[in-house]
C-alpha positions in Angstrom: 57.0 82.8 89.3 58.2 86.4 89.3 61.4 87.2 87.4 64.1 89.0 89.4 65.8 91.8 87.6 68.6 93.9 88.9 68.2 97.7 88.5 71.3 98.2 86.3 71.5 101.9 87.2 71.5 101.1 90.9 74.0 98.3 90.4 76.4 100.6 88.5 76.2 103.3 91.1 77.2 100.8 93.8 80.0 99.5 91.7 82.1 102.7 92.0 85.2 101.1 90.7 83.6 100.9 87.2 83.4 104.7 87.2 86.3 106.2 85.3 86.0 109.5 87.3 86.4 107.7 90.6 89.1 105.4 89.2 91.1 108.5 88.0 90.7 110.2 91.3 91.9 107.1 93.1 94.9 106.8 90.7 95.7 110.5 91.4 95.6 109.7 95.1 98.0 106.7 94.7 95.3 104.5 96.3 96.8 101.2 95.1 100.6 101.4 95.2 102.7 103.5 97.6 104.3 106.5 96.0 108.0 105.9 95.2 108.9 108.9 97.4 107.3 107.1 100.4 109.0 103.8 99.4 112.4 105.6 99.2 111.8 107.1 102.6 111.0 103.7 104.1 114.2 102.4 102.6 116.2 105.2 104.1 114.8 104.7 107.6 115.6 101.0 107.6 119.1 100.2 108.7 120.3 98.0 105.8 123.6 96.4 105.1 125.4 97.6 102.0 124.4 94.4 100.1 120.8 94.8 101.1 120.8 98.5 100.2 122.3 97.8 96.7 119.8 95.0 96.0 116.8 97.2 97.2 118.0 100.2 95.2 118.1 98.1 92.1 114.5 96.9 92.7 113.5 100.4 93.6 114.8 101.8 90.3 112.5 99.3 88.5 109.6 100.1 90.8 110.0 103.8 90.2 110.2 103.4 86.4 107.2 101.1 86.1 105.1 103.1 88.7 105.4 106.2 86.5 104.7 104.3 83.2 101.7 102.5 84.7 100.3 105.7 86.1 100.5 107.4 82.7 98.9 104.5 80.9 96.1 104.3 83.5 95.4 108.0 83.2 95.3 107.8 79.4 92.9 104.9 79.4 90.6 106.6 82.0 90.6 109.9 80.1 89.6 108.1 76.9 86.8 106.4 78.7 85.6 109.7 80.0 85.9 111.4 76.6 
């Protein structure tokens, strides 16, 4: 019986999300989460009650904070993987 082997090089090329370069490019393009500026714009366009606005602004402040921190951490990890 023949033994089936995967060509690891071909497999890795097809699995682009394991490439730090591509992942870093995607991170720079905000491919996963919407940019906080766009989220803020969406919030401003929605006609919210004062209570809804206050609640969303609190959530947005946390989103903005963690978005920036996560982006910095992700970039650092990917840069070290490239280096």
